[in-house]
Wavefront OBJ file of the C-alpha trace (Angstrom):
o trace
v 170.723 -60.001 186.073
v 172.578 -58.225 188.906
v 175.926 -59.824 188.002
v 175.838 -58.393 184.450
v 175.967 -54.738 185.498
v 179.647 -54.618 186.567
v 180.674 -56.533 183.388
v 178.938 -53.992 181.136
v 180.356 -51.182 183.236
v 183.879 -52.566 182.961
v 183.453 -52.938 179.191
v 182.641 -49.232 179.053
v 185.727 -48.460 181.170
v 187.827 -50.618 178.825
v 186.447 -48.617 175.884
v 187.428 -45.300 177.484
v 190.925 -46.602 178.322
v 191.475 -47.915 174.783
v 190.053 -44.667 173.391
v 192.585 -42.561 175.351
v 195.432 -44.726 174.045
v 194.190 -44.476 170.442
v 193.899 -40.661 170.726
v 197.387 -40.528 172.308
v 198.951 -42.580 169.484
v 197.205 -40.765 166.613
v 199.511 -38.659 164.444
v 199.052 -35.093 165.837
v 199.616 -33.656 162.323
v 196.786 -35.759 160.892
v 194.091 -33.733 159.109
v 190.822 -34.807 160.773
v 188.952 -33.729 157.635
v 190.621 -36.610 155.756
v 188.204 -39.192 157.153
v 189.540 -42.164 155.147
v 193.082 -41.737 156.502
v 191.848 -41.012 160.049
v 189.687 -44.138 160.036
v 192.603 -46.240 158.709
v 194.929 -45.000 161.482
v 192.306 -45.458 164.217
v 191.662 -49.041 163.051
v 195.385 -49.829 162.967
v 196.101 -48.373 166.448
v 192.945 -49.953 167.880
v 193.982 -53.429 166.633
v 197.476 -53.022 168.085
v 196.233 -51.762 171.492
v 193.659 -54.594 171.787
v 196.410 -57.160 171.058
v 198.828 -55.532 173.534
v 196.193 -55.531 176.279
v 195.294 -59.133 175.476
v 191.598 -58.349 175.696
v 189.185 -61.218 175.150
v 186.496 -59.490 173.080
v 184.014 -61.152 170.764
v 184.128 -60.065 167.128
v 180.867 -58.116 167.572
v 182.279 -56.315 170.656
v 185.456 -55.403 168.765
v 183.503 -54.015 165.788
v 181.173 -52.060 168.072
v 184.000 -50.651 170.186
v 185.961 -49.577 167.108
v 182.865 -47.850 165.716
v 182.231 -46.037 169.026
v 185.840 -44.884 169.314
v 185.846 -43.684 165.683
v 182.580 -41.781 166.319
v 184.156 -40.235 169.407
v 187.254 -39.036 167.554
v 185.811 -37.804 164.236
v 182.050 -37.710 164.836
v 179.627 -36.659 167.537
v 180.292 -39.603 169.838
v 177.225 -41.403 171.214
v 174.936 -39.284 169.005
v 176.320 -40.673 165.726
v 174.080 -43.805 165.588
v 171.012 -41.595 166.209
v 172.093 -39.160 163.482
v 172.507 -42.071 161.072
v 169.053 -43.487 161.897
v 166.693 -42.003 159.296
v 163.590 -42.767 161.384
v 164.778 -40.352 164.115
v 163.573 -36.782 163.493
v 164.745 -35.065 166.674
v 167.419 -35.782 169.315
v 167.216 -34.308 172.835
v 170.174 -34.670 175.220
v 169.060 -33.747 178.766
v 172.426 -33.857 180.500
v 174.773 -36.860 180.244
v 172.405 -39.595 181.456
v 169.177 -38.964 179.543
v 168.845 -38.895 175.755
v 165.396 -38.808 174.135
v 164.500 -39.055 170.449
v 161.392 -38.305 168.437
v 160.288 -41.045 166.056
v 156.957 -40.983 164.176
v 155.886 -37.931 166.162
v 156.403 -39.641 169.544
v 159.126 -39.267 172.191
v 161.244 -42.279 173.221
v 163.961 -42.580 175.875
v 167.103 -44.204 174.403
v 169.818 -46.185 176.170
v 172.460 -43.705 174.928
v 174.510 -42.164 177.760
v 177.540 -39.889 177.994
v 180.425 -40.281 180.465
v 179.766 -37.001 182.275
v 179.034 -33.286 181.680
v 182.503 -32.750 180.181
v 181.797 -35.441 177.586
v 178.604 -33.623 176.477
v 180.532 -30.307 176.427
v 183.175 -31.865 174.154
v 180.465 -32.850 171.664
v 178.925 -29.329 171.792
v 182.363 -27.822 171.099
v 182.851 -30.191 168.176
v 179.523 -29.013 166.678
v 180.144 -25.272 167.062
v 183.927 -24.958 166.570
v 183.814 -25.243 162.730
v 181.426 -22.263 162.517
v 183.517 -20.071 164.802
v 181.043 -20.051 167.694
v 181.729 -20.744 171.342
v 179.747 -21.670 174.413
v 180.884 -20.929 177.974
v 179.593 -19.257 181.120
v 179.691 -15.838 179.456
v 177.573 -17.052 176.503
v 175.820 -20.223 177.696
v 173.397 -20.620 174.743
v 174.227 -21.268 171.123
v 172.460 -22.122 167.848
v 174.397 -23.965 165.169
v 173.999 -26.241 162.189
v 175.528 -29.618 161.387
v 177.154 -30.182 158.002
v 174.023 -32.023 156.798
v 171.846 -28.980 157.618
v 170.388 -30.277 160.910
v 169.619 -27.502 163.413
v 171.287 -27.595 166.825
v 170.562 -25.674 170.008
v 172.790 -26.046 173.070
v 172.337 -24.547 176.519
v 174.744 -25.212 179.397
v 175.036 -24.604 183.147
v 174.489 -22.275 184.970
v 171.350 -21.726 182.825
v 170.631 -25.454 182.588
v 170.383 -27.125 185.992
v 170.653 -30.703 184.703
v 173.956 -30.359 182.841
v 174.572 -29.415 179.195
v 171.448 -29.811 177.010
v 171.574 -30.386 173.230
v 168.530 -30.373 170.933
v 169.003 -31.452 167.322
v 166.222 -31.014 164.745
v 167.328 -33.385 162.002
v 167.363 -32.312 158.394
v 165.749 -34.667 155.893
v 168.336 -35.417 153.189
v 165.569 -35.800 150.632
v 162.679 -33.411 151.276
v 159.180 -34.800 151.754
v 156.951 -34.627 148.700
v 153.183 -34.221 148.320
v 152.877 -38.013 148.095
v 154.754 -38.400 151.410
v 152.443 -35.927 153.158
v 149.366 -37.681 151.752
v 150.780 -41.006 152.993
v 151.438 -39.534 156.462
v 147.819 -38.359 156.566
v 148.750 -34.635 156.680
v 146.086 -33.959 154.082
v 144.261 -35.422 151.087
v 145.143 -35.377 147.362
v 142.169 -33.033 146.695
v 143.422 -30.555 149.289
v 146.880 -30.498 147.788
v 145.334 -29.950 144.336
v 143.472 -27.011 145.852
v 146.636 -25.647 147.523
v 148.547 -26.086 144.242
v 145.887 -23.919 142.556
v 146.273 -21.314 145.338
v 150.063 -21.179 144.775
v 149.712 -21.007 140.975
v 147.095 -18.247 141.354
v 149.711 -16.294 143.370
v 147.829 -16.115 146.670
v 149.884 -14.934 149.654
v 149.977 -17.812 152.120
v 150.975 -18.198 155.777
v 151.428 -21.675 157.242
v 150.680 -21.508 160.951
v 151.048 -24.068 163.721
v 152.721 -24.955 167.002
v 156.352 -26.032 167.530
v 157.116 -29.264 165.683
v 153.769 -29.306 163.854
v 155.498 -29.633 160.461
v 155.102 -26.040 159.189
v 158.427 -25.963 157.337
v 157.738 -29.323 155.682
v 154.352 -28.068 154.450
v 155.890 -24.762 153.300
v 158.493 -26.738 151.358
v 155.768 -28.763 149.631
v 153.722 -25.625 148.858
v 156.795 -23.925 147.397
v 157.328 -26.945 145.133
v 154.120 -25.850 143.321
v 155.708 -22.570 142.186
v 156.203 -22.612 138.391
v 159.750 -23.255 137.237
v 160.113 -19.990 135.281
v 159.902 -17.694 138.344
v 162.724 -16.169 140.361
v 162.352 -17.234 144.004
v 164.283 -15.677 146.886
v 164.183 -17.570 150.194
v 165.144 -16.012 153.535
v 165.751 -18.234 156.562
v 167.477 -18.428 159.930
v 168.779 -21.903 159.158
v 168.413 -23.010 155.534
v 165.858 -25.837 155.725
v 163.801 -25.265 152.586
v 164.888 -27.429 149.673
v 163.420 -25.975 146.516
v 163.752 -27.920 143.302
v 163.175 -25.030 140.886
v 166.001 -23.804 138.633
v 165.951 -20.156 139.688
v 166.277 -20.022 143.488
v 168.391 -17.620 145.558
v 168.834 -18.757 149.170
v 169.662 -16.185 151.854
v 170.497 -17.111 155.434
v 170.684 -14.777 158.435
v 173.893 -14.594 160.456
v 174.253 -14.450 164.245
v 176.811 -12.132 165.830
v 180.390 -13.341 166.203
v 182.300 -13.857 169.468
v 182.728 -10.069 169.830
v 178.984 -9.617 169.423
v 179.342 -7.989 165.981
v 178.424 -8.824 162.406
v 174.867 -10.063 162.961
v 172.606 -9.901 159.905
v 169.004 -10.443 161.030
v 166.150 -11.810 158.890
v 164.653 -8.324 158.664
v 167.663 -6.892 156.793
v 167.641 -9.835 154.401
v 163.921 -9.401 153.638
v 164.538 -5.728 152.847
v 167.518 -6.621 150.710
v 165.673 -9.299 148.743
v 163.150 -6.656 147.596
v 166.053 -5.202 145.571
v 166.790 -8.554 143.964
v 163.791 -8.600 141.567
v 162.081 -11.634 143.103
v 158.870 -13.025 141.617
v 158.215 -14.693 144.957
v 159.646 -14.226 148.440
v 159.609 -17.127 150.882
v 160.529 -16.371 154.508
v 161.148 -19.593 156.436
v 159.579 -18.176 159.582
v 158.352 -14.746 160.686
v 159.280 -14.177 164.327
v 159.609 -10.416 164.680
v 159.812 -7.094 162.851
v 160.469 -8.789 159.490
v 156.699 -9.474 159.399
v 156.148 -5.797 158.515
v 158.594 -5.971 155.591
v 157.022 -9.238 154.476
v 153.498 -7.757 154.540
v 154.673 -4.678 152.644
v 156.282 -6.910 150.022
v 153.033 -8.878 149.686
v 151.169 -5.587 149.277
v 153.518 -4.150 146.666
v 153.426 -6.651 143.849
v 155.211 -9.692 145.272
v 152.084 -11.824 145.057
v 152.420 -15.497 145.767
v 154.805 -15.037 148.675
v 154.804 -17.412 151.629
v 155.969 -17.749 155.216
v 155.274 -19.627 158.443
v 154.456 -18.479 161.958
v 153.934 -19.950 165.425
v 150.245 -19.851 166.344
v 147.520 -22.048 167.818
v 144.813 -21.187 165.270
v 144.339 -19.065 162.112
v 142.845 -16.218 164.198
v 145.815 -16.459 166.560
v 148.147 -16.186 163.536
v 146.622 -12.790 162.688
v 147.079 -11.601 166.288
v 150.716 -12.800 166.152
v 151.251 -10.888 162.909
v 149.938 -7.714 164.559
v 152.331 -8.225 167.484
v 155.269 -8.893 165.139
v 154.563 -5.715 163.144
v 154.634 -3.757 166.427
v 158.035 -5.385 167.132
v 159.346 -3.570 164.043
v 159.177 -0.402 166.156
v 156.828 1.521 163.860
v 154.238 3.752 165.421
v 151.193 2.582 163.473
v 147.633 2.519 164.809
v 146.204 -0.984 165.206
v 143.645 -0.420 162.464
v 146.390 0.473 159.959
v 148.278 -2.700 160.895
v 145.119 -4.775 160.460
v 144.491 -3.220 157.054
v 148.056 -4.164 156.041
v 147.501 -7.740 157.249
v 144.045 -8.145 155.674
v 145.132 -6.821 152.280
v 148.444 -8.751 152.258
v 147.435 -12.236 153.418
v 144.997 -14.310 151.340
v 145.164 -17.713 152.988
v 146.224 -19.327 156.263
v 146.996 -23.052 156.275
v 146.979 -24.178 159.903
v 148.739 -27.373 160.894
v 148.727 -29.270 164.225
v 150.514 -32.202 165.756
v 147.721 -34.453 166.986
v 147.770 -36.548 170.171
v 148.640 -39.661 168.125
v 151.822 -37.975 166.825
v 150.500 -37.346 163.296
v 150.750 -33.877 161.793
v 147.626 -32.718 160.013
v 146.347 -29.640 158.240
v 143.426 -28.615 160.483
v 142.188 -25.433 158.816
v 142.455 -23.751 155.436
v 141.169 -20.247 156.094
v 140.554 -17.319 153.761
v 141.196 -13.719 154.863
v 138.268 -11.811 153.380
v 139.058 -8.206 154.341
v 138.004 -5.712 157.015
v 134.643 -5.070 158.615
v 134.940 -2.051 160.887
v 138.116 -2.652 162.929
v 138.024 -6.427 162.640
v 139.674 -8.699 160.072
v 137.071 -11.043 158.613
v 138.161 -14.664 158.204
v 136.326 -17.621 156.796
v 137.295 -21.310 157.117
v 137.109 -22.881 153.663
v 138.036 -26.358 154.950
v 138.369 -27.691 158.475
v 139.405 -31.029 159.959
v 136.566 -33.068 161.385
v 137.542 -35.918 163.700
v 135.350 -38.982 163.225
v 136.909 -41.329 165.776
v 140.032 -43.187 166.928
v 141.094 -46.563 165.493
v 144.109 -48.419 167.013
v 145.208 -45.188 168.700
v 145.131 -43.270 165.393
v 142.869 -40.267 164.995
v 140.445 -40.681 162.081
v 138.825 -37.800 160.214
v 139.031 -35.599 157.150
v 139.322 -32.028 155.981
v 135.795 -31.173 154.965
v 134.495 -28.139 153.068
v 132.471 -25.635 155.094
v 130.275 -24.898 152.063
v 131.581 -21.321 151.730
v 132.763 -20.177 148.311
v 136.088 -18.339 148.736
v 136.338 -14.891 147.130
v 139.583 -15.843 145.403
v 137.806 -18.415 143.219
v 137.343 -15.535 140.735
v 141.141 -15.214 140.611
v 141.352 -18.905 139.698
v 138.875 -18.439 136.864
v 140.737 -15.420 135.452
v 143.951 -17.470 135.414
v 142.236 -20.447 133.792
v 142.549 -22.694 136.855
v 139.556 -25.029 137.115
v 138.867 -27.034 140.248
v 136.456 -29.985 140.664
v 132.889 -28.698 140.890
v 131.988 -30.139 144.282
v 135.268 -29.219 146.017
v 133.782 -26.550 148.304
v 130.759 -28.650 149.174
v 128.604 -27.212 146.406
v 128.741 -26.877 142.598
v 130.241 -23.449 142.025
l 1 2 3 4 5 6 7 8 9 10 11 12 13 14 15 16 17 18 19 20 21 22 23 24 25 26 27 28 29 30 31 32 33 34 35 36 37 38 39 40 41 42 43 44 45 46 47 48 49 50 51 52 53 54 55 56 57 58 59 60 61 62 63 64 65 66 67 68 69 70 71 72 73 74 75 76 77 78 79 80 81 82 83 84 85 86 87 88 89 90 91 92 93 94 95 96 97 98 99 100 101 102 103 104 105 106 107 108 109 110 111 112 113 114 115 116 117 118 119 120 121 122 123 124 125 126 127 128 129 130 131 132 133 134 135 136 137 138 139 140 141 142 143 144 145 146 147 148 149 150 151 152 153 154 155 156 157 158 159 160 161 162 163 164 165 166 167 168 169 170 171 172 173 174 175 176 177 178 179 180 181 182 183 184 185 186 187 188 189 190 191 192 193 194 195 196 197 198 199 200 201 202 203 204 205 206 207 208 209 210 211 212 213 214 215 216 217 218 219 220 221 222 223 224 225 226 227 228 229 230 231 232 233 234 235 236 237 238 239 240 241 242 243 244 245 246 247 248 249 250 251 252 253 254 255 256 257 258 259 260 261 262 263 264 265 266 267 268 269 270 271 272 273 274 275 276 277 278 279 280 281 282 283 284 285 286 287 288 289 290 291 292 293 294 295 296 297 298 299 300 301 302 303 304 305 306 307 308 309 310 311 312 313 314 315 316 317 318 319 320 321 322 323 324 325 326 327 328 329 330 331 332 333 334 335 336 337 338 339 340 341 342 343 344 345 346 347 348 349 350 351 352 353 354 355 356 357 358 359 360 361 362 363 364 365 366 367 368 369 370 371 372 373 374 375 376 377 378 379 380 381 382 383 384 385 386 387 388 389 390 391 392 393 394 395 396 397 398 399 400 401 402 403 404 405 406 407 408 409 410 411 412 413 414 415 416 417 418 419 420 421 422 423 424 425 426
């Protein structure tokens, strides 16, 4: 085994040498956007250089080396195979020598490596240059988006002590459907029928959960239940929602430019969308003061609006909402904020990533109103773990036996649910 290491190492060195020659010989006037022509030229130069150097490469090695060099020149280098792999949902580059991926909710270390820090920096520059951003010591953090919609965060030294770090949250080309989520075990068909009724009955819904728990995916599925004849305005930091309705207006916030000007935060967009006659407003994620504008919209006739928020439980989501309203800089007493929250939000759908990597809806909780200074909540369904089989958590969302107040709203709108859904015949 020991003797193989230098051979593999030298093959990598050969690749870098050939790569430099190919880059050197490429037509400098060539438009890199014209991928067909670029690929043709790279292939031609590569073939010539290999012949000139008299390299004894197997056919498989030649094909692989050509692919790697092409990825390096017009793609994102060593990351391209991971971006093409549809089973990979997240890519984490921890400096040049350590690249992890997430697959099926679990982390795996890959054998992908970069040459050095400069190599990783080149890839970061390639990601952010088309959108007019930059990353250097004066601004060592950047958020960007790939052409396919995948979200990218990069942070470099001196803030990162292990070299440049890239995190890519991949964007599913075809959004997950209800059937996909049922197959993944996120929830059951009956629960999605219930949530469909909640959306059709125009309840205001927050999807809460931790980082990577699948909130946006669930929000996307919930928004697919909105009737096709309604005007929907979505507001996001990075456009991830993929709505299939005919009448959708998508707004995306904008970070500041290199001079630190021109930023348009989520909050301004939420205020603006109130002037756009929406039937429903969907905010990809509430993180700050926009929560106040969202709650006010929910309280002033924009029923059926939805958003997500980072929280560890439904009760925690309410506390986060209170904090976010305070971030809006308004001088409101806590009771007034709680009244806003309790009258605006009807339902919290809480999702978790379990220890086995699956993402599940753990609670469906109704906000019932105020009692004194406290918001009253009631779990309508909660996940009950029954055991573990082959490392997979077993269990189901079971009714708590409480009849939600909004059932009357269903009846008024002619929505009829199965009689035993809430654990009793209502």
